[in-house]
Structures are given as C-alpha cells and as structure tokens.
Residue frames as qw, qx, qy, qz and C-alpha x, y, z in Angstrom:
[[0.045, 0.604, 0.786, 0.126, 51.85, -19.58, -13.20],
 [0.017, 0.390, 0.095, 0.916, 50.38, -16.16, -14.01],
 [0.117, 0.149, 0.640, -0.745, 48.36, -14.65, -11.23],
 [0.078, 0.551, 0.817, 0.148, 44.60, -15.12, -11.44],
 [0.033, -0.660, -0.281, -0.696, 42.19, -12.28, -11.88],
 [0.123, 0.044, -0.546, 0.828, 42.13, -9.91, -8.95],
 [0.161, -0.644, -0.747, 0.031, 38.92, -9.75, -6.99],
 [0.013, -0.610, -0.088, -0.787, 37.29, -6.36, -6.83],
 [0.213, -0.177, -0.674, 0.685, 37.14, -4.96, -3.34],
 [0.168, -0.732, -0.600, -0.276, 33.71, -3.89, -2.22],
 [0.062, 0.440, -0.210, 0.871, 33.46, -0.38, -0.89],
 [0.047, -0.246, -0.766, 0.593, 32.02, 0.05, 2.59],
 [0.019, 0.714, 0.686, 0.139, 28.33, 0.84, 2.72],
 [0.097, -0.938, -0.239, 0.231, 27.69, 4.52, 2.19],
 [0.224, -0.704, 0.392, 0.548, 31.04, 5.22, 0.44],
 [0.798, 0.515, 0.287, 0.125, 32.06, 5.19, -3.22],
 [0.620, -0.063, 0.211, 0.753, 35.16, 6.09, -5.24],
 [0.036, 0.640, 0.030, -0.767, 35.57, 9.72, -6.17],
 [0.233, 0.384, -0.491, -0.747, 33.99, 10.55, -9.51],
 [0.026, -0.140, -0.969, -0.203, 31.92, 7.36, -9.69],
 [0.442, -0.346, -0.362, -0.745, 28.17, 7.32, -10.17],
 [0.552, -0.304, 0.482, -0.608, 25.88, 6.64, -7.19],
 [0.191, -0.104, 0.976, -0.003, 25.43, 2.92, -6.51],
 [0.510, 0.455, 0.609, -0.403, 21.67, 3.08, -7.13],
 [0.491, 0.712, -0.173, -0.471, 22.39, 4.42, -10.64],
 [0.184, 0.530, -0.801, -0.207, 24.94, 1.68, -11.40],
 [0.186, -0.040, 0.969, -0.156, 23.10, -1.34, -10.02],
 [0.436, -0.212, -0.629, -0.608, 20.12, -3.09, -11.50],
 [0.676, -0.414, 0.107, -0.600, 17.17, -4.04, -9.33],
 [0.959, -0.071, -0.274, -0.002, 18.25, -7.67, -9.25],
 [0.567, 0.312, -0.460, 0.608, 21.73, -6.61, -8.12],
 [0.238, -0.508, 0.285, -0.777, 20.30, -4.37, -5.43],
 [0.855, -0.328, -0.099, -0.390, 18.31, -7.29, -4.06],
 [0.937, -0.063, -0.240, 0.244, 21.51, -9.26, -3.48],
 [0.239, 0.690, -0.357, 0.582, 23.73, -6.45, -2.18],
 [0.584, -0.219, -0.635, 0.457, 25.27, -6.98, 1.22],
 [0.130, -0.445, 0.085, -0.882, 23.14, -4.33, 2.93],
 [0.394, -0.430, -0.783, 0.215, 21.61, -4.52, 6.38],
 [0.608, 0.234, 0.696, -0.303, 18.80, -4.14, 7.01],
 [0.392, 0.235, 0.728, 0.512, 17.83, -5.45, 3.56],
 [0.125, 0.025, -0.221, -0.967, 16.37, -2.84, 1.23],
 [0.370, 0.375, 0.702, -0.479, 12.62, -2.54, 1.61],
 [0.624, 0.703, 0.209, -0.270, 12.17, -1.63, -2.07],
 [0.616, -0.078, 0.490, 0.612, 14.05, -2.06, -5.33],
 [0.348, 0.837, 0.395, 0.149, 12.24, 0.80, -7.12],
 [0.538, 0.212, 0.015, 0.816, 14.71, 3.33, -8.48],
 [0.107, -0.729, -0.215, -0.641, 12.34, 6.20, -7.75],
 [0.625, -0.748, -0.045, -0.221, 12.70, 5.57, -4.02],
 [0.869, -0.241, -0.006, 0.432, 16.41, 4.72, -3.80],
 [0.182, 0.945, -0.207, 0.174, 19.27, 7.13, -3.35],
 [0.201, 0.650, -0.689, 0.250, 22.87, 5.91, -3.16],
 [0.496, 0.010, -0.864, 0.086, 21.90, 2.41, -2.04],
 [0.034, 0.108, 0.672, -0.732, 19.65, 3.75, 0.68],
 [0.232, -0.509, -0.703, -0.440, 15.89, 3.36, 1.07],
 [0.196, -0.263, -0.562, 0.759, 15.73, 5.64, 4.11],
 [0.255, 0.100, -0.054, -0.960, 13.47, 8.20, 2.43],
 [0.531, -0.151, -0.676, -0.488, 11.11, 5.45, 1.30],
 [0.445, -0.302, -0.786, 0.306, 10.90, 4.02, 4.82],
 [0.033, -0.229, -0.346, 0.909, 10.25, 7.50, 6.22],
 [0.395, -0.030, -0.372, -0.839, 7.47, 7.89, 3.66],
 [0.548, -0.258, -0.778, -0.167, 5.87, 4.65, 4.84],
 [0.299, -0.294, -0.643, 0.641, 6.10, 5.76, 8.46],
 [0.136, 0.142, 0.060, -0.979, 4.47, 9.07, 7.55],
 [0.488, -0.126, -0.572, -0.647, 1.65, 7.36, 5.65],
 [0.510, -0.305, -0.792, 0.140, 0.99, 5.03, 8.59],
 [0.171, -0.262, -0.459, 0.832, 1.03, 7.97, 10.99],
 [0.293, 0.025, -0.205, -0.934, -1.39, 9.90, 8.78],
 [0.536, -0.227, -0.730, -0.360, -3.69, 6.86, 8.64],
 [0.402, -0.320, -0.726, 0.457, -3.62, 6.59, 12.43],
 [0.004, -0.205, -0.233, 0.951, -4.42, 10.28, 12.87],
 [0.414, -0.046, -0.401, -0.816, -7.31, 10.13, 10.41],
 [0.530, -0.287, -0.793, -0.086, -8.72, 7.06, 12.13],
 [0.259, -0.311, -0.583, 0.705, -8.58, 8.95, 15.41],
 [0.208, 0.099, -0.065, -0.971, -10.45, 11.83, 13.80],
 [0.511, -0.176, -0.657, -0.525, -13.08, 9.38, 12.56],
 [0.427, -0.317, -0.787, 0.313, -13.44, 8.04, 16.09],
 [0.014, -0.229, -0.319, 0.920, -14.15, 11.60, 17.31],
 [0.404, -0.003, -0.354, -0.843, -16.87, 11.99, 14.68],
 [0.551, -0.210, -0.781, -0.206, -18.38, 8.62, 15.59],
 [0.321, -0.279, -0.696, 0.578, -18.28, 9.26, 19.34],
 [0.118, 0.051, 0.076, -0.989, -19.99, 12.59, 18.79],
 [0.636, -0.049, -0.264, -0.724, -23.15, 10.77, 17.61],
 [0.652, -0.286, 0.569, -0.411, -22.76, 7.67, 19.79],
 [0.956, 0.269, -0.009, -0.118, -21.75, 5.01, 17.25],
 [0.754, -0.331, 0.373, 0.427, -18.58, 3.10, 16.50],
 [0.048, -0.595, 0.438, 0.672, -16.09, 4.29, 13.89],
 [0.131, 0.039, 0.878, 0.460, -16.97, 1.57, 11.33],
 [0.142, 0.647, 0.739, -0.124, -20.68, 2.20, 11.88],
 [0.037, 0.772, 0.038, -0.634, -20.12, 5.91, 11.30],
 [0.064, -0.360, 0.655, 0.662, -18.41, 5.20, 7.97],
 [0.126, 0.316, 0.909, 0.242, -21.28, 2.95, 6.88],
 [0.103, 0.764, 0.511, -0.380, -23.80, 5.63, 7.78],
 [0.011, 0.676, -0.239, -0.698, -21.89, 8.20, 5.71],
 [0.101, -0.093, 0.830, 0.540, -21.69, 5.88, 2.69],
 [0.099, 0.535, 0.838, 0.045, -25.45, 5.24, 2.85],
 [0.031, 0.786, 0.281, -0.550, -26.18, 8.94, 3.39],
 [0.028, -0.521, 0.453, 0.723, -24.15, 9.90, 0.32],
 [0.022, 0.042, 0.888, 0.458, -25.74, 7.20, -1.85],
 [0.559, -0.086, -0.044, -0.824, -29.29, 7.68, -0.57],
 [0.943, -0.075, 0.175, -0.273, -29.81, 3.94, -0.94],
 [0.244, 0.608, -0.754, -0.047, -27.17, 1.23, -1.00],
 [0.935, -0.093, -0.320, -0.122, -26.86, -2.55, -0.81],
 [0.756, -0.595, 0.237, 0.135, -24.66, -4.33, 1.69],
 [0.820, 0.150, 0.259, 0.487, -22.23, -5.19, -1.12],
 [0.307, 0.799, 0.083, 0.510, -21.99, -1.55, -2.21],
 [0.424, -0.873, 0.168, -0.175, -21.19, -0.42, 1.32],
 [0.861, -0.327, 0.285, 0.264, -18.58, -3.16, 1.67],
 [0.703, 0.425, 0.208, 0.530, -16.96, -2.20, -1.65],
 [0.068, 0.909, -0.001, 0.411, -16.84, 1.50, -0.73],
 [0.478, -0.795, 0.326, -0.181, -15.12, 0.79, 2.60],
 [0.524, 0.481, -0.700, 0.060, -12.99, -2.17, 1.38],
 [0.376, -0.263, 0.767, -0.448, -14.35, -4.52, 4.07],
 [0.037, -0.111, -0.975, -0.188, -16.21, -7.81, 3.92],
 [0.445, -0.346, -0.414, -0.714, -19.95, -8.00, 3.35],
 [0.638, -0.397, -0.651, 0.105, -20.33, -10.16, 6.45],
 [0.345, -0.198, -0.383, 0.834, -18.79, -7.40, 8.60],
 [0.190, -0.141, -0.159, -0.959, -21.15, -4.82, 7.09],
 [0.565, -0.369, -0.623, -0.395, -24.13, -7.10, 7.70],
 [0.556, -0.363, -0.619, 0.419, -23.24, -7.51, 11.38],
 [0.193, -0.171, -0.223, 0.940, -22.74, -3.77, 11.97],
 [0.295, -0.210, -0.375, -0.853, -25.84, -2.79, 9.99],
 [0.544, -0.427, -0.714, -0.108, -27.86, -5.15, 12.15],
 [0.392, -0.368, -0.488, 0.688, -26.75, -3.23, 15.24],
 [0.026, 0.077, -0.071, -0.994, -27.70, 0.08, 13.61],
 [0.404, -0.317, -0.624, -0.589, -31.10, -1.30, 12.61],
 [0.498, -0.470, -0.694, 0.221, -31.82, -2.29, 16.20],
 [0.247, -0.414, -0.279, 0.830, -31.15, 1.34, 17.17],
 [0.336, 0.806, 0.479, -0.083, -33.50, 2.63, 14.45],
 [0.150, -0.687, 0.307, 0.641, -30.60, 4.33, 12.61],
 [0.111, 0.264, -0.758, -0.586, -30.69, 2.21, 9.44],
 [0.742, 0.248, 0.379, -0.494, -33.70, 0.74, 7.66],
 [0.168, -0.184, 0.873, 0.418, -33.63, -2.20, 5.25],
 [0.659, 0.422, 0.231, -0.578, -36.21, -2.49, 2.46],
 [0.746, 0.183, 0.597, 0.230, -36.55, -4.99, -0.41],
 [0.078, -0.391, 0.446, 0.801, -35.07, -3.89, -3.71],
 [0.675, 0.514, 0.243, -0.470, -37.64, -3.44, -6.48],
 [0.468, 0.653, -0.522, -0.288, -35.01, -4.18, -9.10],
 [0.523, 0.232, -0.815, 0.086, -33.73, -7.37, -7.44],
 [0.737, -0.514, -0.093, -0.429, -35.90, -9.09, -4.84],
 [0.880, -0.075, -0.363, 0.298, -32.89, -11.16, -3.72],
 [0.442, 0.102, -0.310, 0.836, -31.20, -8.08, -2.29],
 [0.241, -0.832, -0.472, 0.165, -32.22, -5.30, 0.08],
 [0.285, 0.661, -0.023, 0.694, -31.58, -1.58, 0.09],
 [0.491, -0.444, -0.454, 0.597, -30.21, 0.20, 3.14],
 [0.054, 0.725, 0.169, 0.666, -31.39, 3.70, 3.95],
 [0.158, 0.068, -0.541, 0.824, -31.10, 6.06, 6.89],
 [0.191, -0.694, -0.693, 0.051, -34.12, 6.49, 9.13],
 [0.041, -0.903, -0.110, -0.412, -35.16, 10.02, 10.13],
 [0.647, -0.743, 0.132, 0.108, -33.18, 9.48, 13.32],
 [0.792, -0.049, 0.282, 0.538, -30.15, 8.37, 11.31],
 [0.368, 0.686, 0.227, 0.586, -30.44, 11.44, 9.10],
 [0.326, -0.925, -0.027, -0.192, -30.59, 13.64, 12.19],
 [0.771, -0.497, 0.204, 0.341, -27.33, 12.10, 13.46],
 [0.656, 0.280, 0.291, 0.637, -25.58, 12.80, 10.15],
 [0.066, 0.857, 0.162, 0.485, -26.76, 16.42, 10.30],
 [0.587, -0.809, 0.017, 0.024, -25.58, 16.68, 13.90],
 [0.767, -0.329, 0.265, 0.483, -22.04, 15.52, 13.12],
 [0.570, 0.714, 0.235, 0.332, -21.81, 17.69, 10.00],
 [0.004, 0.973, -0.156, 0.170, -20.13, 20.79, 11.51],
 [0.568, -0.657, 0.487, 0.096, -17.45, 18.92, 13.48],
 [0.821, 0.176, 0.461, 0.286, -16.75, 16.63, 10.52],
 [0.461, 0.830, 0.128, 0.288, -16.38, 19.62, 8.22],
 [0.220, -0.928, 0.293, -0.073, -14.08, 21.42, 10.66],
 [0.742, -0.396, 0.508, 0.186, -11.83, 18.37, 11.09],
 [0.759, 0.364, 0.414, 0.346, -11.50, 17.72, 7.38],
 [0.260, 0.942, 0.018, 0.212, -10.87, 21.39, 6.62],
 [0.378, -0.832, 0.407, 0.023, -8.01, 21.42, 9.13],
 [0.796, -0.160, 0.532, 0.240, -6.50, 18.16, 7.83],
 [0.630, 0.372, 0.493, 0.471, -6.58, 19.10, 4.13],
 [0.070, 0.956, 0.211, -0.194, -6.62, 22.90, 4.37],
 [0.310, -0.687, 0.401, 0.521, -2.95, 23.35, 3.43],
 [0.522, 0.128, 0.713, 0.450, -3.42, 21.75, -0.01],
 [0.227, 0.365, -0.247, -0.869, -3.99, 23.82, -3.16],
 [0.795, 0.334, 0.142, -0.485, -6.62, 22.80, -5.69],
 [0.622, 0.538, -0.557, -0.120, -3.93, 21.21, -7.86],
 [0.025, 0.367, -0.872, 0.323, -2.39, 19.35, -4.90],
 [0.624, 0.047, 0.551, -0.552, -5.83, 18.07, -3.89],
 [0.813, 0.439, -0.140, -0.358, -6.38, 16.73, -7.41],
 [0.448, 0.522, -0.721, 0.080, -2.95, 15.10, -7.49],
 [0.263, -0.270, 0.801, -0.464, -3.46, 13.58, -4.03],
 [0.782, 0.173, 0.302, -0.517, -6.77, 12.07, -5.10],
 [0.773, 0.492, -0.359, -0.178, -5.19, 10.47, -8.16],
 [0.226, 0.506, -0.789, 0.265, -2.18, 9.18, -6.19],
 [0.470, -0.169, 0.694, -0.519, -4.31, 7.65, -3.43],
 [0.855, 0.281, 0.110, -0.422, -6.54, 5.88, -5.96],
 [0.646, 0.536, -0.544, -0.015, -3.49, 4.46, -7.74],
 [0.030, 0.420, -0.815, 0.399, -1.84, 3.32, -4.50],
 [0.667, -0.051, 0.485, -0.563, -5.09, 1.79, -3.27],
 [0.885, 0.353, -0.127, -0.277, -5.46, -0.32, -6.42],
 [0.517, 0.523, -0.654, 0.179, -1.79, -1.40, -6.30],
 [0.247, -0.373, 0.727, -0.521, -2.02, -2.22, -2.57],
 [0.834, 0.058, 0.276, -0.473, -5.00, -4.46, -3.20],
 [0.830, 0.435, -0.344, -0.064, -3.07, -6.36, -5.88],
 [0.216, 0.546, -0.719, 0.372, -0.04, -6.63, -3.58],
 [0.502, -0.247, 0.629, -0.540, -2.09, -8.07, -0.73],
 [0.912, 0.222, 0.011, -0.343, -3.74, -10.53, -3.11],
 [0.665, 0.498, -0.539, 0.136, -0.26, -11.75, -4.06],
 [0.007, -0.461, 0.723, -0.515, 0.94, -11.88, -0.44],
 [0.737, -0.124, 0.375, -0.549, -2.12, -13.93, 0.50],
 [0.777, 0.333, -0.491, -0.212, -0.93, -16.68, -1.86],
 [0.940, -0.340, -0.037, 0.002, 0.03, -20.00, -0.18],
 [0.752, 0.362, -0.242, 0.495, 3.69, -19.55, -1.16],
 [0.069, 0.634, -0.306, 0.707, 4.07, -16.79, 1.43],
 [0.761, -0.560, -0.029, -0.326, 2.67, -18.75, 4.37],
 [0.246, -0.668, 0.685, -0.158, 5.21, -19.95, 6.98],
 [0.804, -0.075, 0.573, -0.142, 4.02, -23.56, 6.69],
 [0.779, 0.619, -0.049, -0.083, 4.93, -23.54, 3.00],
 [0.095, 0.791, -0.601, 0.056, 8.62, -23.49, 3.92],
 [0.533, -0.291, 0.785, -0.122, 8.50, -27.09, 5.20],
 [0.119, 0.127, -0.873, -0.455, 8.41, -30.07, 2.82],
 [0.076, 0.405, 0.893, -0.179, 5.19, -31.29, 4.42],
 [0.197, 0.661, 0.291, -0.663, 3.60, -27.90, 3.92],
 [0.184, 0.448, -0.526, -0.699, 4.69, -27.71, 0.29],
 [0.037, -0.075, -0.970, -0.230, 3.30, -31.18, -0.38],
 [0.122, 0.542, 0.743, -0.372, -0.04, -30.23, 1.20],
 [0.191, 0.706, 0.096, -0.675, -0.28, -27.04, -0.84],
 [0.175, -0.173, 0.734, 0.633, 0.59, -28.54, -4.25],
 [0.168, 0.534, 0.808, 0.183, -3.07, -29.24, -5.11],
 [0.006, 0.855, 0.289, -0.430, -3.84, -25.60, -4.26],
 [0.143, -0.570, 0.416, 0.694, -1.08, -24.43, -6.59],
 [0.222, 0.138, 0.841, 0.473, -2.40, -26.60, -9.40],
 [0.115, 0.745, 0.654, -0.063, -5.86, -25.12, -9.01],
 [0.065, -0.824, -0.017, 0.563, -4.44, -21.57, -9.00],
 [0.209, -0.374, 0.608, 0.669, -2.60, -22.32, -12.24],
 [0.338, 0.421, 0.812, 0.222, -5.71, -23.35, -14.15]]
C-alpha cells in the first residue's frame, strides 16, 4: 500500500522557515483565529499583526487605557479645584460651551444616560450652580444654564484647566492634532457599535446553557424583525 500523504509539521510559535513570508502575511483572518496560539490573538486585523503576534496591538490598548486614566485624574483635579465631582464638572463645561442645553444634549455630549445627567444636575441646582428654565421652542423640555455663581466657577478653573490641557497636548503639531481628532472620532463611533453588539443576548453567560438559550429565543426573534 502506498504511503498516505505526509502531514505538514507546524513550526514552533515565533519561528518560520528561512525565506518564507511572515505568518501574518500568509494566513487569512479566519486561519489566524484558529491558530494554536496562546494567549489567543486579541485581534485578527492585519494592520495590527506582525508575524503572528498582536503584542504591539495589546501595548496600544494598554497605552490608551493609561492615557484615559491620566486624563480622568486631570479632570478630577479641575473638578476638585471648584468643589464639584468630575462628572458634574464635565456637565458644567458642556452647558457653558453651549450657553443653553437640554438634559439629552448633555447626555449625548458626554456619552452617558439622561437619568444620570438628571440626577447630577439636580445636585448642582440645589447648590445654585445650574438653573433650569422651560424651553420656549418645546414646553415639554427644559433648558439648562449656568447661574452667575456657576459662571464664576468656570472662570475660576479656567487657568488650571488651560495649563493642564496645554501640557497634555503640547507636544502635538497642528497636523497631528487634526489627525488625532479624526482618529478619536472614528474610534469612538466604532467602539459604540462594538459595545452595542457585545450587549446582545448571545454574549451573556446564561446564553451558553440550553435553558438560557430557550429563554432568549423570543428576544432573538424580536431583534430579527
């Protein structure tokens, strides 16, 4: 009996035959997803893979998270300087920039829920920082504005806010600042779509059991309409 086809031997992770192309260039995304790599690749995007490694991508994620943490700490300094919480400070800034804003507009600008904005605005109203007045255009909604005291707080924090932001972004050229703005807006939109998908019932732990799948079938039918 003639010998059967010889099985190809897999090269150890991180090695490849001399003269061959990098693994990331030879493998499709579907193949990369099934490669025997540990830990599993955190992305299948070619732009972030180099020779079967996503190390640079993971380092990028760590850096983005670290930057976010540092900027949140800076925001806390600004808020503490005028005696409010960090979320309240952000709401005050949004209203100051708009002049007048609805609760929904503030929530959309900060990517938080309207109920959260309502609760925090109520605290600022009790401190005479924010004022709520009926909207002439739509009597069902109200407009939020800063009181004279609220305006004074925004003026007070101005110099330290300006100094902090200048130090954070001061190394960027005008072109880099423009590119950063465009990249952040793109990533923000994509991240919102990704979280919407991850919030789907299929990703919940209880969906893995037969009972959970049975309970969620009506939900899936509704989502498919």
